[in-house]
C-alpha positions, 0 to 999 in steps of 0.5 A, a space after each residue: 469693437 460694435 457700437 455697443 461697446 464703443 458707446 459703453 467706452 464712451 459713457 465709461 470715459 464721461 463717468 470717470 471726467 466727472 470723477 475727475 472734475 469733482 476731485 479737482 484732477 483734470 484730465 488734460 493733455 499733460 496727464 495724457 501724455 504723460 499716461 503715454 510715458 512721454 510718448 512722441 506718437 502721443 505728442 504728435 498726436 495732441 499736437 494736432 491742429 496746433 500752430 507755432 508763431 510762424 503759422 506753422 503746424 507745431 510738431 511737422 513730422 516732416 520738418 527738422 530734426 523730426 525727419 531724421 529720426 526712424 519713421 517708427 518713432 512718429 508713426 500713429 496709428 488710426 487708434 491713436 487719432 480716433 482715441 484722441 477725437 473722443 479725447 478732445 470731445 469729452 474734456 472740452 469740445 462737447 462743454 464748449 458746443 453746450 454751452 453755444 446753443 446754436 451749434 450741433 452737440 451731436 458726439 463724433 462716432 469716429 471708429 469708421 472714419 478715415 484717416 483724412 476725416 480724423 485729421 479734419 476733426 482734429 484740425 477744426 478742433 485744436 486743443 484751446 486750454 491756454 496751459 495746455 497749449 504752453 504745456 504742449 509748446 514747451 514739451 516739443 521744444 524740449 524734445 526737438 532739442 533732445 533731438 538735435 543733440 542727439 543728431 549732432 553727437 551722432 554727426 560728430 561720432 560719424 566724423 570720427 570714426 570717419 577719421 580713425 576708419 582704415 583708410 590707405 594701403 598701410 593698414 591692410 598691408 599691416 594686416 598681411 605682415 602679422 600673417 606672414 611675418 610670425 610662424 606661430 600666427 602662420 601655422 595658426 592660419 593654416 590650421 583655423 579650420 581645424 576641429 580637434 575632438 579632444 574633450 578638454 578642448 571642447 570642454 573649454 572652447 568657451 573659456 577664453 582664460 583656458 582655449 587657445 587663441 584664434 589666429 584673429 585674435 593672434 593678428 588684432 595683438 600684433 597689429 596693435 602691438 606698437 613695437 610691431 615693425 615690418 618691411 614690405 617685399 619688393 614685387 615687379 607686378 605693381 610699381 608702387 611695390 617696385 622698392 621696400 620700405 618700412 612702416 612702424 606703428 606710428 603710420 597707423 596709430 591715428 586708425 581704429 584698433 584692430 580687433 579679432 573680428 575687424 581682422 577677420 572681415 577685413 581679410 575676408 573681403 579682401 580675399 573675396 575681392 581678390 577672388 573675383 580678379 583672379 578669375 577675371 585674370 584667368 578666364 581672360 586667357 593672361 592666367 596662362 601667357 595667352 593661352 588658357 587651358 580648357 576642358 571640354 564638355 559635351 551638349 546638345 548645342 556643342 562643346 562648351 568650354 570653361 577653364 580648368 582649376 588645375 594651377 588656379 591662382 598661382 603665379 610662379 612658372 607663368 608668363 611674364 607678359 601675363 603677369 605684367 597685366 595683372 595690374 589692368 585687373 585692379 583698380 587704382 587704389 587696389 594695389 595692395 590686393 595685387 601684393 596680398 596675391 604675391 605674399 599669400 602665394 608665395 608662402 604657401 596659403 593662397 589655396 587655404 584662402 581661396 577655398 575654390 572646388 575642383 571643377 570635377 566637385 563644383 562645375 562652373 557652368 551650371 548644370 552641365 558641368 556636374 559629373 555624374 555619379 552613376 555613370 563613369 567613364 571607363 577610358 578617362 578612369 583608365 587614363 587617370 590611374 595610369 597617369 597615377 601609376 607612371 607618376 604622371 601629374 593628378 587632375 580633377 579630385 585627385 588634384 584636389 586631393 593632393 593640393 589638401 596634402 601639400 597644405 597639410 605638408 606646408 603646416 607640417 613643415 612650419 611646424 616643424 621648423 617652429 618647433 626647431 626654433 624652440 629647441 634651439 632657444 631652450 639651448 640657447 636659455 639654457 646656455 645664458 644661464 649656464 653663462 651667468 651662473 658661472 660668472 656669479 661664481 667667478 665673482 663671489 670667488 673673485 669677492 672672496 680672495 679680496 676679503 682673504 688677502 685684505 685680512 692676511 694683510 692685515 694679520 701681517 701688519 700685526 705680527 710686523 708691529 708685534 716684532 718691532 716691539 719685541 726687544 732683541 734678547 728674545 731671539 726665538 720669538 723673533 724667529 718665529 714671528 719671522 716665520 710667521 710673517 713669510 707664510 702669511 707673505 707667499 699665502 697673500 702672494 698666491 691668492 693674488 696670483 689666483 684673483 689675477 687669473 680670474 680678473 685676466 681671464 673672462 667668463 666665456 659668453 655668446 655661446 650659440 646653441 651649436 657651442 652649447 650641444 
């Protein structure tokens, strides 16, 4: 803004001020603050130069509670202070100087002023109107109360979160067992990175109601299930797990509930930390009982030896002395990471969790270890081909491919086991339904027999009474009644025997799926 534009702006402000005075409306601090939507930055600028009852600045950003707020909330620019200089001059300073002939009435030109000059002028010319000062003090007090309430609420929320956050090893052990104790979740964990090309799967991927649940949604539901309990395994890698123990939902009921995002983040952070410890353990030489396998790379300065990736992190078959030293690579409160290592390795989930590349794909020693795609060592290729032909163990990229094949076989095995469990469960359900139907049929037959026996007994009683009332002279009628009574007696006896056989022989139940085949 040049001098002419600044001059014209001041003239417009003066004209607007005169119009407001004629209409009886003053452009005081209240109007200015309300036009700025009660901004804290504008309030800070308006309070420049004012003091409280203690003689301190009325609005000091370095004082509580203002210093706990974001700096951007109270960061006024030089343009804000320059505008306030012009506003105060037009509002009351010019009139005060005009009334006092001894003072100069030269209008300030703050365009080129530094912040120190702006502060100095505003401190010398604070807002003096009694009603304006009272209003500003009330505004500062109200904002201070709101800020204090906000800070107290934030502290209370932080305390609640601190109490409810996952503490200790129990929530993490529960997370581990949510994955390994359920075959459906374990299979979903192994297939969590699979991308289906099915059109329906692609179309329904954003529909929560139609798509399949992700592994972390299944894990979070299991973690929050109040009926889910588990027994920790007894492992010899750490004294915290020398004995097994049962754990229930009551152990975590006061902690924050598990969301899919929280479960994924917690598991990934555990695996990231575990991977660092495994790397240190392997590189220390303990991974192979003090003799770690190395691969040599030629360099100008000599051979560079880096640990190989074959069998990385595998605990099975390692030297007992190396296993006994695992705890030395973990902090005292990280024993659950050792438990995680043992469980994912024993359940065939270690490779899928670590996602570690072979040294034939990614090098651990910089560019010198990156395999060339142009220069092929024929001897090495022949050795690999011979080893593959002779049934030797695969290494390098072959080992990586073999490893992924093992993960696929493990996933297929778990899926086949789950299908077999589902089949047996269906057979057992069908057997139970058949038993129940047979039981209902027998109950219905027994009830019908009871009703029929009762009806025949009533009919026999009626005929007996009729025979008693018949005179002896009617011999033929008496014979007929006696014959009918005998037939009813035999019928009743047969039905009672049938009823007794039904009640004496209960229906077969508790049949196994094998017996239902």
